[in-house]
C-alpha positions as CSV (number, residue, x, y, z in Angstrom):
1,M,92.0,22.5,-32.6
2,K,88.9,22.7,-30.4
3,T,85.7,21.5,-32.0
4,V,82.5,23.3,-31.3
5,E,79.4,21.2,-31.6
6,P,76.3,22.9,-33.0
7,P,73.6,23.7,-30.5
8,V,70.9,21.2,-30.0
9,S,67.4,22.5,-30.6
10,P,65.0,21.8,-27.6
11,Q,62.6,18.9,-28.1
12,R,58.9,19.3,-27.7
13,P,57.5,17.5,-24.6
14,P,55.5,14.4,-25.4
15,E,51.7,15.0,-25.7
16,Y,50.7,11.8,-23.9
17,P,50.8,13.2,-20.3
18,L,48.9,16.3,-21.5
19,R,46.2,14.1,-23.0
20,R,45.9,12.1,-19.7
21,R,45.4,15.3,-17.8
22,L,42.7,16.5,-20.1
23,L,41.0,13.1,-19.9
24,G,41.1,13.2,-16.1
25,I,39.6,16.7,-16.0
26,M,36.8,15.7,-18.3
27,L,36.0,12.7,-16.2
28,I,35.9,14.8,-13.0
29,I,33.6,17.3,-14.6
30,G,31.4,14.6,-15.9
31,G,31.2,12.9,-12.5
32,L,30.4,16.1,-10.8
33,G,27.7,16.8,-13.3
34,W,26.2,13.3,-12.9
35,L,26.3,13.7,-9.1
36,L,24.5,17.1,-9.3
37,F,21.9,15.6,-11.6
38,E,21.2,12.7,-9.2
39,L,21.0,15.0,-6.2
40,V,18.6,17.4,-7.9
41,S,16.4,14.6,-9.4
42,R,16.3,12.2,-6.5
43,G,17.1,14.3,-3.4
44,S,19.1,11.9,-1.3
45,I,22.5,10.1,-1.3
46,A,23.3,6.8,0.4
47,G,19.9,6.8,2.1
48,F,20.4,10.3,3.6
49,D,17.6,12.8,2.7
50,L,19.0,16.1,1.5
51,Q,15.6,17.7,1.2
52,L,16.0,18.2,-2.5
53,A,13.4,15.8,-3.9
54,R,10.1,17.6,-3.5
55,E,8.0,15.5,-5.8
56,N,6.6,12.0,-5.6
57,S,4.5,9.9,-7.9
58,A,1.9,7.4,-6.9
59,Q,0.6,5.2,-9.7
60,T,-2.4,3.3,-8.6
61,L,-3.0,-0.1,-10.1
62,P,-6.5,-1.5,-11.0
63,V,-8.2,-3.5,-8.3
64,Q,-8.0,-7.3,-9.0
65,R,-10.0,-10.2,-7.5
66,F,-8.9,-13.8,-7.3
67,A,-10.6,-17.0,-6.1
68,V,-7.6,-18.7,-4.4
69,S,-6.8,-20.4,-1.1
70,R,-3.2,-19.3,-0.7
71,I,-1.1,-16.2,-1.6
72,E,2.7,-15.8,-2.1
73,V,4.2,-12.3,-2.0
74,T,7.9,-11.4,-2.5
75,G,9.6,-8.0,-2.8
76,V,12.4,-5.7,-1.9
77,N,12.0,-2.4,-0.1
78,D,8.2,-2.7,-0.4
79,L,5.2,-2.3,2.0
80,V,2.7,-5.2,2.3
81,T,-0.6,-5.0,4.2
82,L,-2.8,-8.0,4.8
83,S,-6.4,-7.2,5.9
84,A,-9.7,-9.1,6.2
85,T,-12.7,-9.3,3.9
86,D,-16.1,-10.8,4.3
87,G,-16.1,-12.0,0.7
88,E,-14.8,-15.2,-0.8
89,E,-12.2,-13.7,-3.1
90,V,-8.8,-12.2,-2.4
91,I,-8.8,-8.5,-3.3
92,L,-5.5,-7.0,-4.5
93,R,-4.8,-3.3,-4.5
94,G,-1.5,-1.6,-5.1
95,E,0.4,1.4,-6.2
96,R,3.9,2.3,-7.3
97,R,5.7,5.2,-5.7
98,G,8.7,7.1,-7.0
99,F,10.6,10.2,-5.9
100,G,12.4,13.1,-7.7
101,W,12.9,16.8,-7.9
102,A,10.3,17.2,-10.7
103,A,7.1,15.3,-11.3
104,N,8.4,13.7,-14.5
105,A,11.5,12.4,-12.6
106,A,9.3,10.9,-9.8
107,A,7.0,9.3,-12.4
108,A,10.1,7.8,-14.2
109,A,11.3,6.4,-10.9
110,A,7.9,4.8,-10.2
111,A,7.9,3.3,-13.7
112,Q,11.0,1.2,-12.6
113,I,8.6,-0.9,-10.5
114,T,6.8,-3.8,-12.0
115,I,4.2,-5.7,-10.0
116,E,3.8,-9.2,-11.5
117,V,0.6,-11.0,-10.6
118,E,-0.1,-14.6,-11.6
119,Q,-2.6,-17.3,-10.5
120,R,-1.5,-20.9,-10.6
121,G,-4.3,-23.2,-9.6
122,D,-5.5,-22.1,-6.2
123,T,-2.4,-20.0,-5.4
124,L,-1.9,-16.4,-6.2
125,F,1.7,-15.2,-6.7
126,V,2.6,-11.5,-6.4
127,H,6.2,-10.5,-7.1
128,V,7.5,-6.9,-7.1
129,R,10.3,-6.5,-9.7
130,R,12.4,-3.5,-10.3
131,Q,14.9,-2.5,-13.0
132,P,18.5,-3.4,-12.2
133,Q,20.4,-0.4,-10.8
134,I,24.1,0.4,-11.0
135,M,26.2,-0.5,-8.0
136,W,26.5,3.0,-6.6
137,Y,22.9,4.1,-6.7
138,F,22.0,7.5,-5.3
139,G,18.5,8.6,-4.2
140,R,15.5,7.1,-2.4
141,D,14.5,3.9,-4.0
142,P,11.0,3.6,-5.5
143,Y,8.8,1.0,-3.9
144,A,5.4,-0.8,-4.2
145,S,2.7,-0.6,-1.6
146,L,0.4,-3.7,-1.7
147,E,-2.8,-4.4,0.2
148,L,-4.4,-7.9,0.0
149,A,-7.8,-8.5,1.6
150,L,-8.0,-12.1,2.6
151,P,-11.1,-14.2,3.2
152,R,-11.1,-16.4,6.3
153,D,-8.7,-19.4,6.3
154,V,-6.7,-18.3,3.2
155,T,-3.0,-19.1,4.0
156,F,-0.2,-16.8,3.1
157,N,3.6,-16.5,2.7
158,V,5.3,-13.1,2.6
159,E,9.0,-12.6,2.0
160,L,10.5,-9.1,2.0
161,V,14.0,-7.5,2.1
162,S,14.0,-4.0,3.6
163,G,10.2,-4.0,3.6
164,D,7.5,-3.8,6.3
165,V,4.5,-6.1,6.8
166,T,1.2,-5.1,8.5
167,L,-1.6,-7.5,9.4
168,R,-5.0,-6.1,10.2
169,Q,-7.8,-8.3,11.7
170,I,-7.1,-11.3,9.5
171,E,-8.3,-14.8,10.4
172,A,-5.7,-16.8,8.5
173,S,-2.5,-18.7,9.0
174,G,0.8,-18.1,7.4
175,T,4.5,-17.2,7.4
176,I,6.2,-13.8,7.2
177,T,10.0,-13.5,6.6
178,T,11.7,-10.1,6.5
179,V,15.3,-8.8,6.4
180,S,15.6,-5.3,7.8
181,G,11.9,-5.0,8.0
182,D,9.3,-4.7,10.8
183,V,6.2,-6.8,11.3
184,V,3.1,-5.2,13.0
185,A,-0.2,-7.1,13.6
186,D,-3.4,-6.1,15.3
187,R,-6.4,-8.3,16.3
188,T,-5.3,-11.3,14.2
189,S,-6.1,-15.0,14.6
190,G,-4.6,-18.2,13.3
191,Q,-1.2,-19.9,13.3
192,L,1.4,-17.3,12.6
193,T,5.1,-17.9,12.0
194,V,7.5,-14.8,11.8
195,N,11.2,-14.9,10.9
196,T,13.0,-11.6,11.0
197,T,16.6,-10.3,10.8
198,G,17.2,-6.8,11.9
199,G,13.5,-6.0,12.3
200,D,11.0,-5.6,15.2
201,I,7.9,-7.6,15.8
202,E,4.7,-6.2,17.4
203,L,1.5,-8.2,17.8
204,R,-1.5,-6.9,19.6
205,D,-4.4,-9.1,20.6
206,H,-3.5,-12.2,18.6
207,R,-5.5,-15.4,19.1
208,G,-3.9,-18.7,18.1
209,G,-0.4,-20.1,17.8
210,L,2.8,-18.1,17.3
211,K,6.3,-19.1,16.4
212,V,9.0,-16.4,16.2
213,V,12.7,-16.6,15.2
214,T,14.4,-13.2,15.2
215,V,18.0,-11.9,15.1
216,G,18.7,-8.3,16.1
217,G,15.1,-7.2,16.7
218,D,12.7,-6.9,19.6
219,T,9.5,-8.9,20.0
220,D,6.4,-7.5,21.8
221,V,3.3,-9.7,21.7
222,S,0.0,-9.9,23.5
223,G,-3.1,-11.9,23.2
224,Q,-4.6,-15.4,23.9
225,F,-2.1,-18.0,22.6
226,T,-2.4,-21.7,22.2
227,D,1.3,-22.8,21.6
228,L,3.9,-20.1,21.7
229,D,7.6,-20.4,20.7
230,I,9.9,-17.4,20.6
231,Q,13.7,-17.6,19.9
232,A,15.6,-14.4,19.8
233,I,19.3,-13.4,19.4
234,D,20.3,-9.9,20.4
235,G,16.7,-8.9,21.0
236,D,14.3,-8.4,23.9
237,V,11.0,-10.4,24.3
238,T,7.8,-9.0,25.9
239,L,4.8,-11.2,26.4
240,Q,1.4,-10.4,27.8
241,G,-1.8,-12.5,28.0
242,S,-2.7,-16.1,28.4
243,F,-1.2,-19.2,26.7
244,N,-1.3,-22.9,26.9
245,T,2.3,-23.8,26.3
246,A,5.1,-21.2,25.9
247,V,8.8,-21.7,25.2
248,I,11.0,-18.5,25.1
249,G,14.8,-18.5,24.6
250,T,17.1,-15.5,24.1
251,V,20.8,-14.8,23.7
252,S,21.7,-11.2,24.7
253,G,18.1,-10.3,25.3
254,R,15.7,-9.6,28.2
255,V,12.5,-11.4,28.8
256,A,9.4,-9.9,30.4
257,V,6.3,-12.0,30.8
258,E,2.9,-10.9,32.3
259,A,0.7,-13.9,32.4
260,T,-3.0,-14.0,33.2
261,E,-3.3,-17.7,32.6
262,A,-0.8,-20.4,31.6
263,S,-0.4,-24.2,31.6
264,R,3.4,-24.7,30.9
265,L,6.2,-22.1,30.6
266,T,9.9,-22.5,29.8
267,I,12.2,-19.6,29.7
268,S,16.0,-19.7,29.0
269,T,18.4,-16.8,28.5
270,T,22.1,-16.2,28.0
271,S,23.1,-12.7,29.1
272,G,19.5,-11.6,29.6
273,D,17.4,-10.8,32.6
274,V,13.9,-12.4,33.2
275,R,10.9,-10.8,34.8
276,F,7.7,-12.8,35.4
277,T,4.5,-11.2,36.7
278,G,1.2,-13.0,37.5
279,Q,0.1,-16.4,38.4
280,P,2.6,-19.3,37.9
281,A,1.8,-21.8,35.2
282,A,-0.9,-24.3,36.2
283,E,1.3,-27.4,35.5
284,R,5.0,-26.5,35.3
285,Q,7.2,-23.5,35.0
286,E,11.0,-23.6,34.3
287,I,13.3,-20.5,34.2
288,E,17.0,-20.8,33.6
289,T,19.5,-18.1,33.0
290,I,23.3,-17.7,32.4
291,A,24.5,-14.2,33.4
292,G,21.0,-13.0,34.0
293,N,18.9,-12.0,37.0
294,V,15.4,-13.4,37.6
295,E,12.6,-11.4,39.2
296,L,9.4,-13.2,40.1
297,V,6.3,-11.1,41.0
298,L,3.7,-13.6,41.9
299,R,0.0,-13.2,42.8
300,E,-1.3,-14.8,46.0
301,P,-2.6,-17.2,47.0
302,L,-0.1,-19.7,45.7
303,D,-0.5,-23.4,45.2
304,T,3.1,-24.1,44.1
305,Q,6.2,-26.2,44.8
306,M,9.0,-23.7,44.5
307,T,12.7,-24.4,44.0
308,F,15.4,-21.7,43.5
309,T,19.1,-22.4,42.9
310,T,22.0,-20.2,41.9
311,V,25.7,-20.9,41.4
312,S,27.2,-17.4,42.1
313,G,24.2,-15.2,42.6
314,R,22.0,-14.4,45.5
315,I,18.4,-15.3,46.4
316,N,16.2,-12.6,47.8
317,I,12.8,-13.5,49.3
318,P,10.2,-11.6,51.3
319,S,11.1,-11.3,55.0
320,E,8.1,-13.4,56.1
321,L,9.6,-16.3,54.2
322,S,13.1,-16.0,55.6
323,A,12.6,-18.8,58.0
324,L,12.2,-21.2,55.1
325,S,15.5,-20.3,53.5
326,A,18.5,-22.5,54.4
327,N,21.1,-20.3,52.6
328,S,21.5,-17.6,50.1
329,R,22.1,-20.0,47.1
330,S,19.1,-22.2,47.3
331,F,15.4,-22.0,48.4
332,T,12.7,-24.6,48.5
333,A,9.1,-24.2,49.7
334,T,5.6,-25.5,49.2
335,F,2.7,-23.2,49.1
336,G,-0.8,-24.5,49.5
337,Q,-1.1,-28.1,48.2
338,G,1.7,-27.6,45.7
339,R,-0.2,-28.6,42.6
340,T,2.1,-26.6,40.3
341,V,5.9,-26.7,40.0
342,L,8.1,-23.6,39.7
343,N,11.9,-24.2,39.2
344,T,14.3,-21.3,38.7
345,N,18.1,-21.8,38.2
346,T,20.8,-19.2,37.5
347,T,24.5,-19.4,36.9
348,S,25.7,-15.9,37.8
349,G,22.4,-14.0,38.4
350,D,20.3,-13.1,41.3
351,I,16.8,-14.5,42.0
352,T,14.3,-12.2,43.6
353,L,10.8,-13.2,44.8
354,R,8.0,-10.7,45.4
355,L,4.4,-11.5,46.4
356,Y,1.2,-9.4,45.9
357,K,-2.5,-10.1,46.4
C-alpha cells in the first residue's frame, strides 16, 4: 500500500539577511547626508574648491607686546609674516580664519584654531593648535595668520607644515623650516637659514649670510651676501648679486649665477646645467658637473688662469681664441697676469665660453 506523506508547509525565510540590507541602506543614506552637509557647509573636498563655501570668518586677536630677544613659532597650514619695528618690543598680531557656506559655519571652523602664546624668560613661544580632525576630513582647513614685528637683532625660529613664511625688511638672524610651504623675503639683513621640502624660496635684496637646504623647490635669491651655501635636490638655483664666498650644489637642478663681485665660488651639479655671467671670482672659481652643460659669459678684461676639461663633452670657445686650444676636450689659457683661477670640469657635458665688454 502506497503511503502519501502530508504536504510540508513552506518555511519563512530568515530575517537576518533582510536586516543586513536595511542596515546597509541606512548607512548609505546617512553617509550621503553627511557628505552633502560637508559640501554645503565647507565647500570643498580633498582640497578641491567646489565653489560652495561662500562665507569666511576672520576673528582678530588683541595686539600683544613682549620684551624678548628670541621668538619660536610653530604651526600647520598657517601664514606667518615677520616684519620690522623701530621699537624695543616684539609686537604680535593675529587672526583666525574659517570657511563655510553660512557665517555660523565659518565662525565655527575658525573657532577650531587656538593660538597659544607664552613667554619663558627672554623667549616668546607662539604655537598654533587646532582641534583633531577625523581621518577623512572634507573642506578647506581653517588657519591662523600671524604677524610679528621684530626689533633689530631679535633672533627667530619658524617651523611650519603646509604654511608660508614672509619676511619684510627685518634686521635679524634666524631659521625657517617648512614642508610644502614657500618662503618669501624682501630687503632683509642678517644670517638666514632656510630649510624647505616641496616649497620655493625667493629672497630679494638680502644683506648678510644665507644657508639653504631644499628638496623639490626652486631657489631664487639676490643681494649682497657674505657667506652663501645653497644645497638643492630636484630644484633650480638662481643667484644674483655680490658675495664673499659661495658654495652651490644641486642634484637634478640647474644653476644660474649673475655675479657683480665675488671672492670664491664653488658650483657642483649632478644632472644640471650651469650658467655663469659676470666677472670671475677674485680668488678662485670651481665649476664641476656630471651630465650637465656649462656656459660661461665673462666680462672683459680678464685677469684669469683658465682651465677647462671634459670627459665626453665638447669645449666651445670664441674664434679668436681657437689658436690656444689643443683639442676639443681640454683648454688652458692665461688672461692678463692670471691673478684669479677658473677651473671647469664636466663628465658628459659641454663647456661654452663667451666674452663681452
